[in-house]
Steps between C-alpha positions, in 0.01 A plus 500: 500500500390849599630636173302245302182586692549871435555442127172309471293793629337671198555872452238756399656530155490123441137482610401781264688334215283190540178699447383477139374823347287574196224716358145457621388491136730203434347308790150587379577388146652174625181431694270597212697283258369187673174621655364731229674455163360680194394175333505402131478710186204279392676436169562126545797459268678805644425390858651158431823653370528749788447227760769287339735799510405598857335217695264627771351290784158656445505475121520877451665579167516871587695615804473816705731771373521362146588751228366374168588667172262426211670598174404454136388673181158655439228237476695235691251499791669718766187697590282189478725315745513801735119531495465127574731519802307797639167323434602189695627717785178695562262211412359334815545130572126440478163670544149401607242532221125488554379393154127544563273687746461301819756245388805377682838659446742314275872527569680580175878430509703767319858423604625857547679661792261778603803721573597860432711603200626823345531584131732782396466606137560839333203663328687459170469120520185308398285449811513156658187528717256411215706187432497407868124554521441285189720222640317513835158483338592217265655289776211553742235427235678180401526379861138592577373314192703189585383500864132554420508229235600254771272618780201682349327309218185715513444836330656795679460875501766623256470871602557405864815307414623777269453758777697286746785470250501877439524560875783249541697656214460840665612384846800324345609816320475694826803301618704647214657845541594672173766772485606698192854634553658749266755314284800649679713389793326732748152386395588131534677554833204682655249248361697203632525657844125563490439139400677381812228659717248239373722210617434312172604144430550573130618816325494514120693782332381506139748685278750562780809428291442728204784562258624820668590325826841353399624831362368681806698273733820556300447876531458468875822302535679763292377774733640317803839463331510874425441582863221536755237768464203617704187306408169679487152365575449417130834321458389144564715249314452158353672356806236663725227321307672163531564553869125556537447166322745337741315644800175343377670163465699510822261668742160391365608169350322595178549326167591773249443447127654740246404491130756613245491541123750267335666677208857371497530123452814327623675338201465121466257475793120529537546766768467874481757722661362582842383860530510484877786748546746554783502476795379164368757389244403189309518210748602278209810706412850415639544621857728789581442693178310789660727772643210631710351186665134506608394562857147367450366146469557370146257367243445127553244385237493599133211401275575557132187484284573393143159548336278260300630148451294456184363736231157654546378424145344166404734231363520473122305173497198651681185498287250785486238281673738428790585870534133600509419233759770635729355851503327594821684239704737618772859489377810470714832632376803316635789721614848373582721631780826434683578523872830542679536487879814641659660232715227252406535127443451321170477655155334820624809576707729500196567758229298285259181537706190280491220525243130524590178602326165657573185579306322829433130524417265797468451519879871476586754235596406133482722292732578152381782249475614516139559163334850495355 
């Protein structure tokens, strides 16, 4: 009996073994996942597919720590989509507008997040800020007009309203930090580490996966095989840049979006060969094929933009009168895209991917649910 009693007494080692351990960042992310998720992309058709692939109790189609690769050819809408995501991030949820002197304030719903974001884009790339500003102004003007039409039937002071919109556009853009890294591993690494200081919810890297990145990574692996060498202050590698991306995702819980030029289509599929190089091998390739496995968090969402779903010219049966009547009216170009979610449910979680569409007008992206 005494022996049984002695055996039941826990030891220090057994007590320590029962204590669960983990990183503070993991606990923080687990809490934020339910209490403060990033929310939707505000592209309804894409949000529906993402929620089917990854159901979320709060209806958030984006999740903290997501790494989204947007790949496609020139003119497919990569920059337009990136500008739209940044616009919705810095746009406030609503604002109070005083439409006339001495009048009462009218609450105008805008539907944004009012959060901080960072844009990283080399000086060699076309600037995105003018597109973001145009998208902000168009959205705010549309919402103001719709709200005033319902609540203010009398004549209003147009200059007063215009000034309020200008101010709101300016305050929204103040929530966006813009960095211009040099298009080399060191420049991207330093810029990404600087971006982390702003604790952003969204980081967009426009032109991050340029064509030289895959070859650069192969060179780096070759150097390691030939033997170690002393690294200088200028010897940042591709892996350093991706580890900086991982730190943003893991420690800040940021959603990171990388745009990549699609130049090598995969035969017999609508997809382009991913230009997101190692340490992120294609998540859709067979496992175990990389002799140097990644140490960072992998890519988990790939958006492949396919370009226009219909020709830009008028159909052959269009008359001259019909063509002239259409001039001056806002036109929306429909662009097709595919989405694949690593580990997701439904069609988006397969190699085939799920198809979705969005529109592009003169002011930027037009979100809608495309009728099949």
